C-alpha positions, 0 to 999 in steps of 0.5 A, a space after each residue: 839214516 831216519 829211524 823209520 827206515 825199512 827192515 833191510 836197512 835197520 837189519 844191515 845197520 844193526 849188524 854193522 853196529 854190532 861189529 863195531 860193538 864187538 871191537 869196542 868190547 875188545 878195546 875195553 878188555 885190552 885197556 882194563 887188562 893193561 891198567 892191571 898189568 903195566 908195571 909202573 901203574 901197578 907200582 904207583 897204585 900201591 900209594 892209593 891203597 887204603 886199609 889194605 884195600 885195592 885202589 879205586 883205579 883197580 875196581 874201575 879196571 875190573 869193571 871195564 873188563 867185566 863190561 867188555 866181556 859182556 859186550 861180546 855176549 850181548 853182541 852175539 844176541 844182537 847179530 843173531 837177532 838181526 840176521 834171523 829177524 828174531 824179536 825174542 833175541 832182539 828184545 833180549 839184546 835190548 834188555 842186556 844193553 839197558 842193564 849194562 848201561 845202568 851198571 855203567 852209569 852207577 859205576 861212573 857216579 860211584 867212581 866220581 864220588 870215591 875219586 874225590 874221597 881218595 884225593 881228600 885222604 891222599 895226603 894223609 895216606 901217603 904221608 903215613 906210608 912215607 913216615 912209617 913204611 919207607 925203607 921198611 916195606 919194599 913195595 911201598 919204598 919202590 912205589 915212593 921211589 918211582 913216584 919221585 923219579 917219575 914226577 921229579 918230586 920229593 916227599 909228600 908236600 916237601 923234602 922235609 917230610 923225610 925228617 919225621 920218617 922212620 927211614 931218617 930217624 933210624 938212619 936207614 939212609 946211612 946219613 942221607 937226608 932224603 931218598 936218592 930218588 929225590 935227587 936230579 939223576 944222571 940216569 933219569 931217562 932210564 925206565 928203572 932209574 928209581 931202582 938204581 938212582 945215580 944222583 948228579 951230585 949226591 953231596 949237594 943233593 943231600 945238603 940241608 942248605 936250600 941254596 946248595 941243593 936247589 939245582 940238585 934236588 927236586 923241590 916240589 912235593 909229590 902230592 899234586 902230581 899224584 892227584 893229577 895222575 889218579 885223575 887222568 887214569 880215572 878219566 881215561 877209564 870213565 871216558 871209555 865207559 861213556 863212549 861205550 854207553 853212547 854206542 849202546 844207546 844207538 844199539 838200543 834204538 836200532 834194535 827197537 826199529 828192527 823190532 817194529 819192522 819185523 
């Protein structure tokens, strides 16, 4: 439809657009809330905490929820402005869309910057957690166990990372060389396998001989998998934000068209 269409066409398009806009707002709210309440996600996010602060993904989820809420309010102005053919409400609608678009752009830029920063410090951050908190703090222990069971990995870069941990030095594992979640598990398919790991062969898994433990212990470290995880999570949130930004631009264009025709 050309931008020079009549007032009735612009009005109909703007009303239809706002219905889609409202649905997108609901999708944003739902996605943001899901990222904050899903048990496995919340558990893994603890590995990305730095200095007691929330992980970047938390802030992106909160931003998505905030923008989703604003979409409902802004959509109201758009629909009312189109139905009543009110220039004042349409201008208000345009201004709100412009402000939201600016906020989304800023959040997106900061998210990319901080994501790179998080990934650069991830190895040191997770290594310190494994070294000083595994087996001592329940939440961190649970997070590392989930990562190892979910991604079929062991330690940060390798299983030998456990040798310098308080868990190993203080014999919290009762003679084990690595966590049981490092082992190939019989109950791997269970969602809660990391809470009650059952090794396929515990003796060979705990063996220090690489020839013996090869088929019974995960050989890769978790660092690469955690990097991929945080990138994919951030990409989903940023992708949704970019999609909504595209809708906002269309809304701004049709709001201007209708203002000209009134």
